[in-house]
N, C-alpha and C positions, 0 to 999 in steps of 0.2 A: 533349622530350627536354631542354630546356636545362633544365628545373625541376627536372627529377632529379639533371642532372649539378650544379647549383646545389648542392641540397639536401645531395647525395651530399658533394660539399666541403664544405659547410659540417658536416655529423657528422664528416668526419675530423678538418677541423679542434677538433672541440667535442672528440672522445675525445682527442686529443694534447694539448689544453690541461688536461683533467682525468682524465688517463690514472693516475692514484695518489691517484683519490677515494676507494673503495670503501679503501683502505688504510690512511687517516687514520682510520678509526673502528676501535680499537685491539683486539686480542683477547686477553681474560684466562680464558685455560686452564683449565680447573675439572676434573681429571684423576684424582683419587682412585682409590687401589686399592680397593676394597668389593669382598668377597666375598658374590657373591649366595646363598642360601640353594639346597638340592639342586632346589627347586621349586618355583619366586617365584611370581608371579600375574605374568602378561602383560600391557603394557597397549600396545593400537595405538590413538595418536592421527592421525587424519586432519583435517587443515586442507582446507577445502572450497575453493579461489580460484575466483573465478565472477564475472561482470561480464557482462549481458546484451549483444546487437550496438546499438551506440550509432549504427554507419556511417549515414548518410544518403547513398543512391549521386546522389540528385540535386544537394545540394550539395556533396559529395565532402569534408565534415566527418561529424566525430562531434557529434553532436546534445550531448551528454554528457559532464565532466571525470573522469568518476571512475576509468576506467581507468587517464586519467594521475596520479591524485591518488594513489587507492589503492599504486599502483605505487610511489609514491618516501615512501609513507607505511609498507606492510604488504608487500606482495609481497617487496621484496628484503630487509627486516630478517625476515619471519620465516623465510626460510631461513638467514642467516646469520646470524642468533645462536646456532645452533645449533653453528658452528665453535668455539666458546666449551667446549662439551658434548660431546666425543666418545662419549661412552660412550652418549648421547640419543639412541634410532633414533626417526624420524618419517613419517608417509606425508602425500604433498600432493597433491590432487585439482587436475589444471591445465586448464582445461575448455576445448577447443579454440579456443569463440569469445572468449576473454583472450586466447589467444598468437596468435590471427589478426588483434586491435590493436594489440597490440602489435608487433606486424610493419608493421602501418598507420601507426603514429608514426614509428617506427626503420628501418625500410626504404623506405615510399613518400613518408613528408612529410607524409601526413596530418593533422591537425589538428581541435581540437573548437572552439566558439564562443565557448567561455572564454578558452583561448588566443591564439585572433587577436585578443579585445578585452584581453586583457593585452600582449600586445607593442604595439599600437596606442598611438603616443605620446599622453600626456595631453592634449597641449593641443593635440589633433586629435576627440578627442571628440567625436561627434556628443549631442542631447540624446537619442537613442532608446539612444546607447551606455552615456551617464552613468546611464539608468535601469533598463538590462539590470543595468551593475555592482553599481546602492547595493542593488539588489533581491536578486542571487544570489552577491557576493563575502565575504558572509557565512555561508556555508551548509558552517559547519562547528562542530561543539560548544563552544555559549557560554562555559560554565561551565570545560573542560576544556580548551580550546586556545584561544580569543579573549582569556579572561582572564590566561590568561597572561604575554600581549604586551603591554603597555600602550597602545604604539599602536595596537595594533588595537582595543583595547577603547577608546579614546579615539573612535576615528570611527566603530566601532558605536554607541556614547552620543550623536553629533555625530549620525548618520543618524537617529537614532530605532531603539527596537526591535519595530517592526509596517513593514508594507510596503503600508499604505494611500496611495493616491495622494498623497492631504494632506500624508504623511511625506513620501515620494519626493519631492514638488514643490521644501516646502523644501528639500528636506538639498538639492536641485541646486541651491538658488541658494545655500545657505551653503560647500558642498563649492567649495575653492581646484584650482587644476589640481594644486598641491603634495597636496591631500589624494585625491584620484582617485590620482594616481600613485603613493603609498603604499600605497593600498589596492588597486591591482594587485599590488602587490609583497608585501604581507601575505596576501594572499587564497593565492599562491602558496607562499611560504617558512612560513606558518603548516603547511603539510598536509606538510612534510619529518618523514619522522620523527625523535623528540630525537636521537639518533644524527650524523645529520647535520647536526641543529643545530647540535651542539654540536663536533665534531669535526673538520666541515668547516670550514677558515679562512675562504673568502669568506660562506659561509652565516653562521657565527660570527660573521664582523665585521657582515656586513649585521643579525644580531639585536642586536647590539651598537650599531652604529648607530641602529636605530628609524625613525628618519623623515628627511625631508628625501630620499628614492630620489631617486634619476637614470635615465635612460633605458638606462645603461651596465649601470646596479646588476640594473634587468628583466632585460637579457641572460642574467647570471650565473647567475639564480636560472631560466632557460629553461632555459638550454645544464644544468645539475645535473640537469632534469631529463631531459631525453634522454639523460645519459649511465646513470644508473640503469635506465632503462626498457631502454637494449641490452644490459645487465646481469645483467637478471635471467633469461633463461633459460639463459645460458651459467653462472648459478650453483646453478640447478636441477639442473642435466646431470653440473656436476660433484659436488653432495653425492651423486647418484645415483650414481655413478661408482664412487665412494668407500666405497658402502656406507652411508653414513649413513642416507638418506631412500629411499623411493621414490614415484616420480613416477605416479600412473592416471590414468585419462581419465574422460569423460565423450560421451554421444553428439555432434557437432559444435554442435549449436548449441541445445541444452540442452534437448531433449523430454521430455517425459512418455512415456516408451515405452510402457505401457501402454495408454493412452487411444490412440498411433496403430495403435498393433496391432489393440487393437478399443476402441473407446469404451466400448463396451456392460459392461467389467470395471469400472467406477464401481459400476456397481448390486450389487456384490461386497459393497462396504463399506457403501454409503447404497441399500438397495430401491429406496426412492422418489422416487429421485436425477429432476429433469427433465430429460432428454438432447438435446443438439443433433437437428432434422429434417436430418440427416445419416448416411450412411453410411461409418463411419471406419473402414477397416482396410487399414491402409496398413506392413502388415509391409515389404514390400520398402524405403520410405522409411527404415523403423527400422534396417533393416539396413544401408542405405545410410550414412547417418550414422556407424554404428557404422563403418563401414569408413574414411569417410573420418578419423571420429577417430583410429582405428589408424595408418593413411597419418603421418597429420600428426603424430602422437608421432613415429612415428619420425625423420624431418624431423630433428628436435629432441635425441632422446635415443639415435638409434642404436638403438634395442633394438624389441620387441614389449609392449606393455606386459599387465601380467599380472591387473592389476586394475582395475577399473569401479564408480564412485558412477553408477547411475542417478539421472538429475538426480532431486534434489529425493527421493531414497531411492526411487525409486517404482519398484515390482514386480509382478513379476504371472508365476503359470505358466506363460503362453504368451509370455514373451518369452525364456526360457531358452534353448531352441533357436539362437535367435538370436543369443542372448551368445554360447552354447557354439561355435555356429559359426566367431563374430569371432576365436575364439580364446582368452578372456579364463577365466583360472582362480578368478578370486572376483569377490564383487560385494559391497555393504552394502549395508544399510536401518535401520530405525528397530524400537524394541523392539514399537512397537504391531503392527505388519505380524507378526512372530514370536510375539506373545501371539494373534493372531487367527490364525494358521499351524497352531498348538497346539492353538487353545480350550482356551489356561491360561492364567492371569492372570500378568503379572508383581508376585509380592509385596514392598511394601516395610512396612516398620514405620514412628514416626510422625519418625523423623529420614530418612526417604528409602531407607534402605538395604535391599537386594534378599534379599528372605528365603528365595527360591527361586534360590539361583545357579545352581546346576545345568540354567537351562531358558535365561539369559540368557546367560550368560558360556563358551561355546563355540561353534564354528561349526557350522554345515549343510551336509547334501547336497541339492540340489536334481536332482531328473531330470524330464527329458521330451524323449521320441524322442529316446531313446539319446544323448540330452546331459546333462553333469552339469557344475552350477556349486556353488563352493562360495558358502555367505552366512556373512555376520555381519551381529548387529545391535546398530549403538549404544545405552549406557546416556543415554536422554534425559535423566535428573536429573543427570548428571553433566556431559553433553556442555552441557546449558542452564545451569549454575552457573556455568560458563564465559562462554557466551554471554551472560546475562541477568544474574545475581545476584552475582556477584564483583567489578562495576566500582562497587556501593555499597561496597566492604570495603577497607583496605587491603590490598595488593596481598600483603605475608608473610603476613598472615594468613588471606588468600583461599586460597594456595597451601600453605599447612600443612594448612587445612580438606579443601582437595581429596585432598591426600596421605594424610592419618587417614585419609578415606574409604574410599581403594584400600588401606589397611593394616586397616581393619577387614573389608575381605570377606578378605584375606588369611587374618585369623584364622580366618576362619567355614570357609575349603575349605583350610586348609592340610593336614587329616590326610586328606582326598581323595587319590587315587593319582590323578588328575589334573591335567592341566594348562591353567589356568582362563586365558581371554582376557579383558579387560576392552575393549571399544571406544567409543572417545569419537571422535565426528563433529561438526562445527559447521564456520561462516563463518569464512573465514583473516582475515579483514579485516576484518568490518563490525562487531565489538563493543568493538573498542582507544578508538577515541577516547571513549568512556563510561570509560577507564580512566583514572586518576591517570598520566601521564606516558606516557602510549599501550600503559601496559601491563607495561610496563619491571621494576618490581620485581615484580610478579605472575609473569611468564615465569620472569626467572632464578632468583627462590625457588625457583618449581616446578622446574623442569632440576636446579640443585643438590640438593635434597631426592628426588625421584627418582635422581639419582646416588647421591646417598649411603645411599637405602634396601636394605638386603640383600635384603629381600620383595616387590620390584617392580622388571621388567627391560621396559623398553619394546623395541620388537620392532618390522620392517618386516614387513606383515604375509605378504607372501606369503613371507619366512622363516619365517616361524611355520607357515606352513598346508602348507610342505614339509617341516617337523620333525615336525608334527602333526595330519596332515590328520585332518580329518573322519572318525566312524563314525555318527553317529546322522542320520537323514533326514528332510526336513520331505515328508508326501503330496502335497500341493497349495499352496502359496506365496500366502497372502491377496497379493489386488489393493489396491493400498493403497502410502502414501508418511508420506513422516517427519511431516507435517501430521498428526496424527489417526488414520493408520492409514488416511486417505480420500483420494478426489482433487478436493473438494469445493474447495479453494482453485481448481482449472483447468478444471471443468466443472459444469452444473448452474444458475448464478443466467442472467439473461435478457442480459446482455451479453457471459460467457464462450459460450455457444450461440450468439447472432448470431456473434461470432466464427469458431466453427469452421462452422456455415454457408457463410460467404461464401469462407474455406477451402478447406471441399470442394469450391463450387462453380469454383474458380478450378483444383484440382488436376486436374478431371475435363475442363476446356478443355484444359489444358496435357498431357492423355495424348492426348487427340484430335490435337495438331498433331502430339505426337512420334510418335503411328503415323503420321501422312497422312506426315509426313519421312522416316519408316523408321529413327528414333532410338532410344537404349535409354531404355526406361520406365525411373522411379527410379535415375538413373545414379549411380554414386560418382566425386563430382567431384574435380577437382584444386584446390582454391582459388586458387593462384595461376596458374594456365593454365586459362580457362574457354575453349573452343576455338569455341564460333557462338555461337548466340542463345539457340537449346533448352539448350543448357548452362548458361547464365548464367540463363534462366527456372527450371530448376529448382532453383540456388543462391537465386532469392530466394524461390521456394518452401519449402524447404529452412529459411531462414532464418525465414519463417512461421512454424511449427511449432516453435519455440521456446518455452520452456514459461514465458519472459517477460512475455512478452504478455501470456496468458490468470493472470498471477498478478495483473497488476494488474485485467485486467478485475473488475468486479462490486462489492460491496460489503466484501467481506470482506480487502480490502487497497486501501491506498493509499498511493500513493508522494508526492504534493502536484505529481506532475507527470503525472499519468494521461494525459492531453491529446497529450503529443510521445510516447511510447508508444503509444498507439493511432493517431497518423497516422502516426509506423514501420511500424506494421505494419499497414497498409492501403499504404502505397506501397511495401512487398517487393508486394501483390499487384497494385496496379495497375502495377508493374514487370511482372512475368509477365504480364500482357495486351499491354504494350506491345510486350514481347519476344517475343509467339507471332505479334503481328498481328492483335490482337483489338479490338473496340471493348470499353473497360473499364465495368463495370455502374454504375449513379449510385448505389446505393449505396455504394461505396466511397468516394465523395465526399461522404459524411456519416460526421461522427464517430460510433463506437457505444459512446464512452463522451457521459455529459454533462457538456458543457462550460461554461464560467463563465458567470456571471450577469451584469447589472447590476445594484449598488445603487444605491436612489434616492436622491435626495435627502432626502427625508421617506418614511418608512415608512408602511403602510397602520394608520392608526389605529383605526380602526372602521371596521364594513360599515354602508351606509347608500345610500340609492336616490333618487339624483338623479331630476329632469325633464328628459326629455327632448328641449330646445327650442333647444340652442346660446347658452343663455345662463349665467351663476351667480346665481341667484337662490333663496334669499336670497343674503348674500353668504358666508355663511359655508358653503353649500351641499358643499363641496368639500373643507371643511378638513380632514377627514379620509382625504384618498385619499392614497395615495402618488404622491410629484412624480420624475419621470425627465427631467435637463436634455438636451436634441438637440445631438450634438455630432458634426462628425465626425473619424475616425480612433481609437485606441486610447491608452493607459495618458495618457503625457504629452503624446505628440504628438496633441495634439487641435488641430481647429479648430474655430470658429462653425460651425454649421447654415447651410442658405440660406434656407427656409420656416419647419421647427418651431420654438417656442421651446420648448417643456416639452410632455411626457405625464401628463396627472392620471390615476390609475387606481383605480376602486373596487369594489366588490363588497355584492352581500347576498348571500343563499341560493340565488337564483337564477337573478342576472346578474352577467355581468363588464361595466364601464361605464366608456368611455375620454370624458375631454375631451383634445382637441388645441389646446392655442393656437398661433396663427399668428403670425410675425412682422410680416406686410404684413395688407392687407386683402385679404380674402376673396373681396369682389369682383371684386376685378381677377382674377381664374382660370374666373368664373363664363362657359360655354359656349366653354372651352378647354381646350385638350389635355391636362392632367392629370388626375392619381387619387389617393385616399386610401385606405389599404390598409390593414386588419388582419389580422394571418396566425395561425394554432394551429396547436397539433397536436395528434396525438391516441394516445392509447397504443393505443388497440384498431383503428386502423385501418390496413390492407395498403396501401389505393392511395394514393400521395402525392405528393409535385412538389419538385424537388428546388428548384427556383429560386423566388423571389419572381415576379410580373409585370417584365417586362422586364427582368431579371435576370439577374445571367452570377456571381453569388455567392453562396452557399448561405449561411440563418439559421444552420447549426450543428444542425436539425432537420427532419426530412422534414416537409414543410406539406400540413396536410390541409384543414385550411379557410382562405377568404379572403372578410374582408368588404369587397368595394368602396363607394367612391362614386367616382362618374365623373363630373366636374367637367365634361366637353363637354357633359351630358345634361340640366345646372343651369341654369334662369334666373335663378332669384330667391332669395335667403336665408329661411329659416324652414326648416319641416315636407320634407324631402328622401327619398328613396328610397335606401337601400342594400345592395346585392346579396349575399347569404351564397352563394360559389361551395365546391362542393366537390371537391377533387383526383381527377383522371381518372389520373396516375399516368403520362402524358406531357406533363407540361409545360402541358397545357393544363384548361380547367375545365368545371363540368357548375353550371347554377344553380339551387340548392336554392329558396331563398325569399330574400322581401323585405322585410327590417324597417326603421323610420323611423328617420334621425337627424335632427339640427337642425343648422342652419348659422346663425352670425354673423358680424359684420364679424373678427371676433377669434376666435371657437372652432367649433369643430367637437363636438359631445356626439352621443354610440351608444350602445345597452346591447347586448350580445347573449346570449340566455339559453343557459345552460350545456345545456340539452336539443335545441338546435340542431346544436351542434357535438357531441354525442351523448356528451358525459361526465356521468359523477356522482360522486358526495360521494369525497371521500379521493384522487381520481385527482390527478394535475399533468400541467398542460399548460405549453408555450413557447408566446410571444406576439413579438410584434414590429408596429409602427407602421411605416408606410412613403408614402413624401411622391413622386410621382416623376412624371414625365414620359417623354421615349423612353428615360430606363433610371428607378430608384430616384436617387432624389435626396437626400431623407433617409433615413435607418434609423436608427429608436429603439427599443431601445439600437442601439450600431453594432454591428449585427453578430453580437452576442452576445443572448442570450433574455429576457426576463422571466420567470422561471418562478411559476407560480401553483398553489396544491391548493385545488381543487375544495373549497368549506365541507362540512361536515359538517350533513344538517338534523336540527333538533332532537331531543332524543332521545325517541323513545317512551314509553318509561317512566325512570323515574330513581330507582332505588336508595339514593342518599343524594350529598350534596352539603356537603360541610365545609370549612372553612377552617382552615389552619395558621399557626403564627404567623409575621409579616415579619421577617425579621432573624433568621433561627435559622440561615442556614446558614455555622454554625460547627460542626457536630457533637456535641462534648461542651462545646462554650464556649470551644474555644483553638484551632482551628483555620482557617488562613488558607488564601487561593486563593493557585495558582502565579501566581510571576512575570510569564510572556508575558503581553502586552495582547490575548489571544486569550480571556482568562477574566475577563471586565467584569462589575461587580458585578452581584449578586441571579441570576446564571446556575444556581446552584443551592440556590438559595430555592423550595423548595415553599413556595407561599398558597393553593392549592385545588388541592382532590379533588371529584372527581364519576362517580359510575358509573350507569348503567344500558344501556339496550338499544336497538339500531338494528337496525329488521327481524331480521335471524335473528344480530347479532353482541351479545356484551356487549363496552361501549365505556368506558374508564376517559379522562378527562382531566386531565390534572395542568396544572395553570396556576402559571407561576414568577414571580418577581418582576422578574428583568431580562430585556432584550429576550431575542426568541428569534432567533437568527441562526443563520448557517451558514458559520461562515470556513473550516472544512476542504470545502464542498462533496459534502456527503454526497447520497445521492440521495433521503435520506426528510426532507431539511429541518432534522435534529437533528446536531451536531457534537461538543459538549463533555457532554452529558451523557448517561446512561445511568440506566435506569428499571428496576428489580426490582418485582413482584407476589406477593407469595405467598398461596398459596390453600390454607385447611384446610378439605374440605367439611364433613368427618364424618363422610364413609363409610369402609365400611371398603377400605382398600386399603395399599400401601406406603406410608410415611410418612417424611421424610426431617428430620431436626435441625441442620441446620448451612444458614446461607443460602449462596450460592450462592460456586464458589471465587472468595476474592480480596476478597472484605467482611469476611470474620475477624471474624465474628460467628457467634453461636448462635441456634436458634430452638428451646427447650424444647415449647414444644407442637406443633412439625414441621407440615410440611407435605406436600399430594400433589399442586398443582400450580404452578409458577410461570413469570411471564411476564419473562421478559427483552430488555428494548429499548432499543436503541441504534442511533445511525447508519445503522454497517453492517453489522449485527445483529439480524434481528429472533426470537426460540426461545420456542415453547412446553415448558418442561420436565418434565418425569414421573420421579419414582423408579420404578425397574422391581427384580426382584431377577434376578442372573445364576442359571447352574445352578448354581452353588456358596452360595445364599441371599446371597450379598452386595449389598450396594443400588449399584446406579446408577443414574445420570441419563441419563434416555433423552430426546437434543434433538431436537425436531420442527419443521423448520424449515415455511416456508412458511405456515403457520397465522395467525401475529401478523402485524397490518399496522399500520404506526407513519405518522403523516401530523402535521403544525403547523399553529396556525391564530395564524400570526405576530401578526394584529391583536388577537388575545386572548391575545398569549405562553402559548401552550397545546399540549401533547404530545397526541396522541391515538392513543391503541391499541385496536386492537380484534382481539377474538379469537371465530370462530362460534363459536356455544351450545354447538352439538355435542361440541367439544371439551373445553369447560369443564363442562358441564352444566347442569340448569337451578339458576337461584340459587334458595335459600332464605334466608329469616335465619338458620340453624345453622351457616353459612359464616363464617368468620373472616379476615378480611384483613390484610397488613400492605405498605403502600408506602413502598419505598427511593430515595435519588436519591444516586446516585456521580458520579464523574469517568469521562469513558469515556478508553480509554488503546489506542492504536492498536499501541502495542509492551508488552504485559506484563509481567510477571518470570512465569518459570516455575511454574505450577500458577494463574494465575488466569486470570479470564474476562473480560480487557478490564476493569480499572479502574485509574486512575489511583490512586498511594499517596501516603500519608500517613504524611509520614516529618518529622523532629524539624527542619528548616528548608525554609522556603518556597524552592523552586528553580525556576527557567524551565517544568520542567513536571509540577514535583511541590507537593502538598501541604504545608503545614509547620503545626506546634503538636504533634505525634506522638512518633512513638519509628521508629529511622531498623531496627529489626530488624520483626517481624510479629503482632506480637501488638494492636496497635492497629486498631478499627474505619477501616477506608476510608469510612466514610458519612458524609456532607456534611450532609442533611437526610431526615427523615423524620416519619410521619403519626405519634403516639400519643395511646394509649387517655385518653380523661379520666381528668382527677386526675392523670396520670405526666409528668413533665416530661421533655424529649428528653436534658440533659446528664446526668440521672443514671441514665437509661438505657446511655449511650455513652461513660459514663467509667468502669464498672468492668471497668476491661481490664488488665492487666498482660503486658507484652511485653518478653520476655532472647530472649537471644543461642540459648539451646538452648529447641530451641522447644516442648519435650517441658516449659517449665515455663511457656509464654502458658494466660494467662487470656481469653479472649473475653469480649466482653459478651454476652447473653443477651437478644434482640427481641420483646418480647410482639406477639401476634396481637391484631387486635380483633375481636369481634365482632359481626356486618355489623347485628345486631337495634339493636346499641348506637347504629351510625353512621349506621340509619336512623332511627332517633328523636331523632337531633341537629338 
């Protein structure tokens, strides 16, 4: 109670001090008298404001700061700017979990870890604090934001543009107390919207001051943040009351409603999708989350919401009764859903303009079980222009382009006696840090041009639908989302399905206990008043049903902090079990995602086969091994280990080898109760143990096998027995076999055949080495694994094996790498390509010049590269004459099969004809396998022969290498752009438009030069004037003869 009163008093003081804060931003009202035409083109913009639930109930903090940061940079400003343009109407979707977290900050005093470390006096920071600050307090756009502020940019360069342990350790030594204090201030100060930075006297004074900040300066910044957060919800309520905006909502914790109602709905879009082994039919939960959203909306906006943005635009026919019963007039989705619902393509010309506007630009009626809901569908191209494209243009030009596109639509439809509606929907916060000056020039120009245009009228969607109710009906609404009209982002991959399965188990236990206590199943909860443990447990379960956890699971999305989301998801489910007094299943204590791995001080250089005798003989026997230093602790807070000095790791095609170097004489441990164990995971084994021998902390994976050397049973040095045990699933072991190890005074040496631990080529395993007594003493690496991909056996048949020139990773001769340190020399340079057959698979091996590292932790071992392989098998079928989207190249001879392989996506692409004879690219998932052999710097791609067909000399092949891009521009299939100048995440040496190829290296036919092939392009702002390069295929018979 004292804490709450103290915080309330502090907040009142803050509010009084800064009462006129928002009035410090001057209004510049733009309200010309423009006569709109009789039948204008109506435009509905929906800004979707959402943050996942970052709140960790165990620690009583938000684990990440993005609610706070986007509040001070985007959520207030995006609404406040409209006061300058009274004729502009807009729509804002405010997700309840975002509103809930704003309330946690402003009403309950909850903080986030970043805020806690900001408030901590700089002279009291621990080594752990400093490490965290140096790693995370530059988490903002470097080019658009950090560079604006000389001191912030100076601190970034003083730290170094990498977060390697060595870099961070040096930075801790170099940074003074004042440096840390300045960094604490700048991280928080730089995130403010530019208008706050410019017009607030306190903030502008601090920006002008620039450095040598005080602890009092820090308090000013934090106080301003709290004041802005407290004003956001009242601002939106005010603008809705004056009818300038409409506020819509989403199910409380942002779940994917169609999947909750029936997980099998995912098969409507993707028939062969792998579904979890669980029965997910949670209609009552869906209804409860909608009712909670409606009630929470009423709390702030004193009205009932009419509009619904279903989480991720995810809809299905089955959710219509639930949405209708919840009182919603309308909901929105994406054009892909509309197209599939009507079985009618949305046609576009070469500039992206819709050529059948009567399909997309009108609302529809959807009915089910007597309930009727209106549905509008967003223009994907226009929405993505704002979200992903315009940030690379001058704001004024981008706004003019957008309005010009709208007026082109008007020209196309003006003679129809219909009231056409264009709907644009995108995230309201995520794109602006990529714009110059946070998108101010773009937004101000956009709203001015829309005000001035007599042909375009912005609307609140409910107003439009009341005036022009739809007449066309969709007979059956497609089950899909705004991500390609499918649910593949949230279900279908191994991690995603695992999460659904453990969610279902927790819900089943909760239902049993709810019935036992005679409480309501799927209750409609008041988040501000949870009355008993059953209600608290349902609240935790509803939180776990949110879409964000499933978004980050799997290979298709990467947050750079997936483990934190994974931990929070599992904590919600752990809390369910604890609140109902049930034992927590052991699987909830293991990460679903792959946890980080230890980087060796020396990477594995080559395969080798040592003699297992406990000796290094000859002296260079282990020179090619990977070397791991033993230590205790993580990051920079490490201490020396007690027993193990180093672990050496080697392998050949059949075995993995370990050499453990001891700090002391191993004779001293003979006959005593010490043990050394090596632990292995197995991707195929269902039974596993949670903890290593005598341990109480997981290694981050389920332990399938243990190789045990028991010193109490050893009487002399030399050859000794090593017992291979298999996990039984209850933290005990069953002996499987006996292997031989060698022990000398300094070394323990042992080899384990892959067949003994039941793994085969291309499968990945996790491993640790532990020395212990009553408990683990040394764990190497320290509670993170070594990951190893089991080597592929030698190809049974080799079709070709060719070299590619070294050092030609420059496209047409001018391409340079992005500036971020992760793009190391040679990582895009193909130096050898091999194609062959192994059992029933066609295998491609692509060797690169640079080290094959995995800096972003992909599950395949490949992070920065994308490999395309195009095949023309000469058979009669549908052919495609362009490279995959985003490569910006033509293939005149055509291809009928393509392999797309990168760290997170591996697909076989087949051109097919749709019902209207148009070529479509069919993506087949689960067929292409990708693995790596870091010792050979080789990426291995395999496809079952039955999908590619028998290899013949008549085949023609092309292999290209691009940069992988996790945040591609619209229309690009995840390849990194080549622009005029190299930037942190962009190649340089090309053009800022989209005519130049995004190809860094390729194999070419004999007698031709890569530079000549890739230089024949023309790039223009007018896409119709682009001339794309033409890529030649290479006859397989030519490759076979080289």
